[in-house]
C-alpha positions in Angstrom: -0.1 -0.1 0.2 1.5 3.6 -0.8 1.2 6.1 1.8 -2.0 8.0 0.9 -3.7 5.0 0.5 -2.3 4.5 4.0 -3.3 7.4 5.5 -7.1 7.4 4.0 -7.7 4.1 5.9 -6.0 5.3 9.3 -8.6 8.4 8.7 -11.3 6.7 7.3 -10.5 3.8 10.6 -10.5 7.1 13.2 -13.4 8.6 11.8 -15.4 5.0 12.2 -14.1 4.5 15.5 -15.2 8.8 16.8 -18.8 7.7 15.3 -18.8 4.8 17.3 -18.0 6.8 20.4 -20.3 8.9 19.7 -23.1 6.9 19.2 -22.8 4.8 22.1 -22.8 7.8 24.5 -26.1 9.0 22.6 -27.6 5.0 22.8 -29.6 6.1 26.3 -31.1 9.7 25.2 -32.5 9.0 21.5 -33.5 6.1 19.1 -30.7 3.9 17.1 -31.1 6.0 14.3 -31.2 8.9 15.6 -28.2 8.1 17.1 -25.9 7.3 14.4 -27.0 10.3 12.2 -26.0 12.6 15.4 -22.9 11.2 15.8 -21.8 10.7 12.5 -22.9 14.4 12.3 -20.9 15.5 15.5 -17.6 14.0 14.3 -17.6 15.7 11.1 -18.1 18.8 12.3 -15.3 18.5 15.2 -13.0 16.8 12.4 -13.8 19.9 10.1 -13.1 22.3 12.6 -10.1 20.8 13.7 -8.8 20.9 9.9 -10.1 24.2 8.6 -8.1 26.1 11.0 -4.6 24.8 9.7 -5.5 24.8 6.9 -7.5 28.5 6.5 -4.3 29.6 8.6 -1.7 28.3 5.8 -3.7 29.9 3.0 -4.0 33.1 5.1 -0.1 33.1 5.1 0.6 32.2 1.4 -2.2 35.3 0.4 -0.1 37.8 3.3 3.5 36.7 1.7 2.2 37.4 -1.6 0.9 40.9 -0.3 4.1 41.9 1.1 6.2 40.7 -1.7 3.5 43.0 -4.3 3.0 46.0 -1.9 5.1 48.2 -3.2 4.4 47.4 -6.7 2.8 50.4 -8.9 -0.7 49.9 -10.8 1.3 49.8 -14.2 3.3 46.8 -13.0 0.6 45.1 -11.7 -1.2 45.2 -15.1 1.7 44.1 -16.8 2.8 41.4 -14.6 0.2 38.8 -16.3 1.1 39.8 -19.7 4.9 39.2 -19.0 4.4 36.4 -16.9 1.9 34.9 -20.4 5.1 36.1 -22.4 3.2 38.4 -23.8 4.4 41.8 -23.6 3.8 42.8 -26.5 0.4 43.4 -25.5 1.3 46.1 -22.9 1.7 48.8 -25.8 -1.4 47.6 -27.3 -3.5 47.6 -24.0 -2.2 51.1 -23.5 -3.5 51.9 -26.5 -6.9 50.3 -26.1 -7.3 52.1 -22.5 -7.0 54.9 -24.2 -9.5 54.2 -26.8 -12.4 52.5 -25.3 -14.5 55.1 -22.8 -14.2 53.4 -19.4 -18.7 53.1 -19.1 -17.9 50.8 -22.5 -18.7 47.1 -22.9 -16.3 45.0 -25.3 -16.0 41.5 -26.2 -12.5 39.9 -26.5 -11.3 37.7 -29.7 -8.3 36.2 -29.0 -6.3 32.3 -30.0 -4.7 32.7 -26.4 -4.9 32.8 -22.8 -4.9 35.8 -22.7 -8.5 36.2 -22.0 -8.5 37.2 -18.2 -5.6 38.8 -18.7 -7.3 41.4 -21.4 -10.1 41.8 -18.7 -7.9 43.2 -16.4 -6.2 45.3 -18.3 -9.3 47.3 -19.6 -10.9 47.2 -16.0 -13.6 49.9 -15.5 -14.6 48.3 -19.0 -16.9 45.7 -19.1 -16.6 42.6 -21.0 -19.3 40.9 -22.6 -19.4 37.2 -23.9 -20.7 37.9 -27.4 -20.1 41.0 -29.1 -23.3 43.1 -30.4 -21.5 45.2 -33.4 -23.8 48.1 -33.1 -23.2 48.3 -29.2 -19.8 47.0 -28.0 -16.3 47.3 -28.6 -14.2 44.2 -30.2 -10.7 43.7 -29.4 -9.1 41.1 -32.0 -6.0 39.8 -30.5 -4.1 37.7 -33.4 -7.7 36.5 -34.4 -9.2 39.3 -36.9 -10.6 37.7 -40.3 -9.2 38.9 -43.3 -12.5 41.1 -44.3 -11.3 43.5 -40.3 -7.8 43.5 -41.2 -8.6 44.8 -44.8 -11.3 47.6 -43.4 -8.5 48.4 -41.0 -5.8 48.5 -43.7 -8.3 50.9 -45.7 -9.4 52.8 -43.0 -5.7 54.1 -42.5 -6.0 57.0 -44.8 -8.9 58.5 -42.7 -8.5 60.8 -39.7 -8.7 58.6 -36.7 -12.1 60.2 -35.3 -13.8 59.1 -38.6 -12.3 55.1 -38.6 -14.1 52.7 -37.4 -11.5 50.1 -36.8 -8.5 51.2 -35.0 -5.0 49.6 -35.5 -2.3 49.2 -33.0 -0.4 46.1 -35.1 -1.4 43.8 -37.7 -2.5 41.3 -35.2 -4.4 43.8 -32.3 -7.5 45.7 -34.1 -10.0 47.4 -32.2 -13.5 48.4 -33.8 -15.8 50.5 -32.9 -19.7 49.8 -32.1 -21.4 50.4 -34.8 -22.4 54.7 -35.8 -25.8 55.0 -34.6 -27.9 55.3 -38.3 -29.5 59.0 -38.9 -32.7 59.9 -39.4 
């Protein structure tokens, strides 16, 4: 037997013995069926009460260590950390560009083929992410996944003044698409 199996067996035997002990103490005060259920509940609560404080203390110490490590980190460095950890330092400037373009009260959707979605959302906060973009209402962020027609439209619109463009390009692999302009009467 391996060590984890031995540990599990000892734990289960100990819990069973605890239930037997508590059930024997409760025998005279309630029916047998209720005493077994009550005994199991009491043993479970006591076991969890003995286990959780140590586990929570260990988790709190880990989180406190991280807090101390990053306490002096400024907001810019914190935003860039997930990008650098992911191996995407190219997105640092692209997301700075996106924060300049997308209004803070806007909603946006991200289209990417990398695991950068959560990091993109953190970097674009307080803007609100949506699961599916409605082109009439939401901005769309393309990271390495813009379809050919979007790339063509973005390239064609480069000649227009920025205020008139719907497609804003930071790089060929990072394109922002503004919501469709509202149709006039």
